[in-house]
C-alpha positions in Angstrom: 82.7 128.8 89.8 84.2 125.5 91.2 83.1 124.9 94.8 83.5 121.1 94.7 86.4 119.0 93.5 86.6 115.2 92.9 89.1 113.8 95.5 90.8 110.5 95.3 92.6 110.8 98.6 94.0 113.3 101.1 96.7 112.6 103.6 99.5 114.1 105.7 102.9 112.6 105.0 106.3 113.6 103.7 107.0 114.9 100.2 109.0 112.1 98.7 110.2 113.6 95.4 112.0 116.6 94.0 113.4 119.7 95.6 111.2 119.6 98.7 111.8 115.9 99.4 111.6 115.0 103.1 109.4 117.9 104.1 106.1 117.6 105.9 103.2 118.0 103.4 99.4 117.6 103.2 98.5 115.9 99.9 95.2 116.4 98.0 95.0 114.0 95.1 92.3 115.1 92.6 90.6 112.7 90.2 90.6 113.0 86.5 93.4 112.7 83.9 93.5 112.6 80.1 97.3 112.4 79.8 97.3 108.6 80.0 100.8 107.5 80.8 101.1 103.8 80.4 103.5 103.5 83.4 101.4 105.7 85.7 101.2 104.4 89.3 97.9 106.2 90.1 95.7 105.0 87.1 92.8 104.6 89.5 92.6 108.4 89.6 92.0 108.9 85.9 88.1 108.6 86.0 86.8 111.5 88.0 83.3 110.1 88.1 84.4 107.3 90.4 85.2 109.6 93.3 83.2 111.9 95.7 82.9 115.6 95.2 84.2 117.4 98.3 83.6 121.1 99.0 86.5 123.4 99.1 85.5 124.5 102.6 85.7 120.9 103.8 89.2 120.6 102.2 90.2 123.9 103.8 89.2 122.6 107.2 91.4 119.5 106.8 94.3 121.5 105.3 94.2 123.9 108.3 94.3 120.9 110.7 97.3 119.4 108.8 99.0 122.8 109.0 98.5 122.9 112.7 100.0 119.4 112.9 103.2 120.5 111.1 102.5 120.4 107.4 104.8 122.9 105.7 102.7 123.1 102.6 99.9 121.4 100.7 100.4 119.5 97.4 97.7 119.4 94.8 98.4 116.3 92.7 96.5 113.8 90.6 95.5 112.6 88.2 96.1 115.9 86.5 94.9 118.6 89.0 94.7 121.4 86.3 92.0 119.4 84.5 89.9 121.3 87.0 89.6 125.1 87.5 91.4 125.8 90.7 90.8 129.6 90.9 88.2 129.3 93.7 90.3 126.8 95.6 93.3 129.1 95.6 91.3 132.2 96.4 89.8 130.6 99.5 93.3 129.6 100.6 94.5 133.2 99.9 91.5 134.6 101.9 92.4 132.4 104.8 96.0 133.5 104.7 95.0 137.2 104.5 92.8 136.7 107.5 95.3 134.8 109.7 98.4 136.7 108.3 100.9 134.7 110.3 102.3 131.3 109.1 100.4 131.3 105.8 99.3 128.1 104.0 101.6 127.5 101.1 100.2 125.8 98.0 102.3 123.5 95.7 101.0 121.8 92.6 102.3 118.9 90.5 101.2 119.1 86.8 102.0 117.7 83.4 101.4 121.2 81.9 99.0 120.1 79.2 96.0 122.1 80.5 95.6 125.9 80.9 96.7 127.4 84.2 94.2 128.2 86.9 94.9 129.3 90.5 98.1 130.7 91.9 100.9 128.8 93.7 103.9 129.1 95.8 105.6 126.2 93.9 105.0 124.6 90.6 106.4 121.2 89.8 106.2 120.5 86.0 106.4 116.8 85.2 106.1 116.8 81.3 105.4 113.8 79.2 106.9 113.2 75.8 103.7 112.0 74.3 101.8 115.1 75.4 104.4 118.0 75.7 103.6 120.9 78.1 102.5 124.4 77.2 105.3 126.9 77.1 103.8 128.8 80.1 104.8 126.0 82.4 108.3 125.9 81.0 108.6 129.5 81.9 106.8 129.6 85.3 107.5 126.2 86.9 109.9 126.1 89.8 111.2 122.7 89.1 111.0 120.3 86.1 110.9 116.6 86.8 111.3 114.1 84.0 110.3 110.4 84.6 112.9 108.1 83.0 111.8 104.8 81.6 114.0 104.5 78.5 116.5 106.3 76.4 113.8 108.4 74.7 113.0 109.9 78.0 116.6 111.1 78.4 116.4 112.7 74.9 113.1 114.3 76.0 114.8 115.7 79.2 117.5 117.3 77.0 114.8 118.7 74.7 112.9 120.3 77.6 116.0 122.0 79.0 116.8 123.3 75.5 113.3 124.7 75.2 113.7 126.5 78.5 117.0 128.0 77.4 115.4 129.0 74.1 112.6 130.7 75.9 115.1 132.5 78.2 117.0 133.7 75.1 113.9 135.0 73.3 112.5 136.8 76.3 115.9 137.9 77.7 114.8 136.7 81.1 116.3 134.0 83.3 113.8 131.6 84.9 115.3 130.2 88.0 114.3 126.5 88.3 115.5 123.1 89.3 115.9 120.2 86.9 115.3 116.6 88.1 115.3 113.2 86.5 113.5 110.5 88.3 113.6 106.8 87.4 110.2 105.1 87.1 109.5 102.8 90.0 110.7 99.2 89.5 112.4 100.0 86.2 116.1 98.9 86.4 116.8 100.3 83.0 115.3 103.7 84.0 117.4 103.7 87.2 120.6 103.0 85.3 119.9 105.7 82.7 118.9 108.3 85.2 122.0 107.7 87.4 124.4 107.9 84.5 122.7 111.0 83.1 122.8 112.8 86.5 126.5 111.9 86.8 127.3 113.4 83.4 125.0 116.5 83.6 125.6 118.9 86.5 122.5 121.0 85.7 120.3 118.0 86.6 119.8 116.3 89.9 118.5 112.8 90.7 115.1 112.5 92.3 113.9 109.3 93.9 110.4 108.2 95.2 111.7 108.1 98.8 108.2 107.6 100.2 108.1 104.2 98.5 111.4 103.2 100.0 110.0 104.3 103.4 106.7 102.5 102.8 104.6 105.6 103.5 102.0 107.4 101.4 
């Protein structure tokens, strides 16, 4: 059982990326990641031993306060949040929702999809990396797929991920409703140009930007 989690930071802000961009959210950034993207903008989160362990009950208290202050949902991010078993965390949130009934706390997660699934979520953002592709489970069950664009190889990877989703749908004879986003890496002019041109030419994809950075907020 996992009653404590290593937390890098937690804060109430606006979701800056993807389908829910612009909405009020409470972020919990968990420490620990073995994916190792060279362009990662949160490399300080990779080593989980450098951050304090917080109890799930403490996090629940802060999440509830943020909910009362207007947060539409919580976002578990990292690092790689699924490096930890999140069954207990999600169960405690569910128990809280079952008790209060009205206005439940919604749980979103952002993951690279390299680890096994734990917990249960209202929204799954899959951000796969070409050097460590995701498990097929996440290609099926994610609500949105967001590819970070640094160079042309990332464009090819985006096409590959969509083809895999379509292949899975064909083999299972089931349509998995999801949104597809490409997002240029921050301060990468080549990535910006590639992402914009790709979005213009591919109507099944939308452009995502890190709007929180433009707004100078967390």
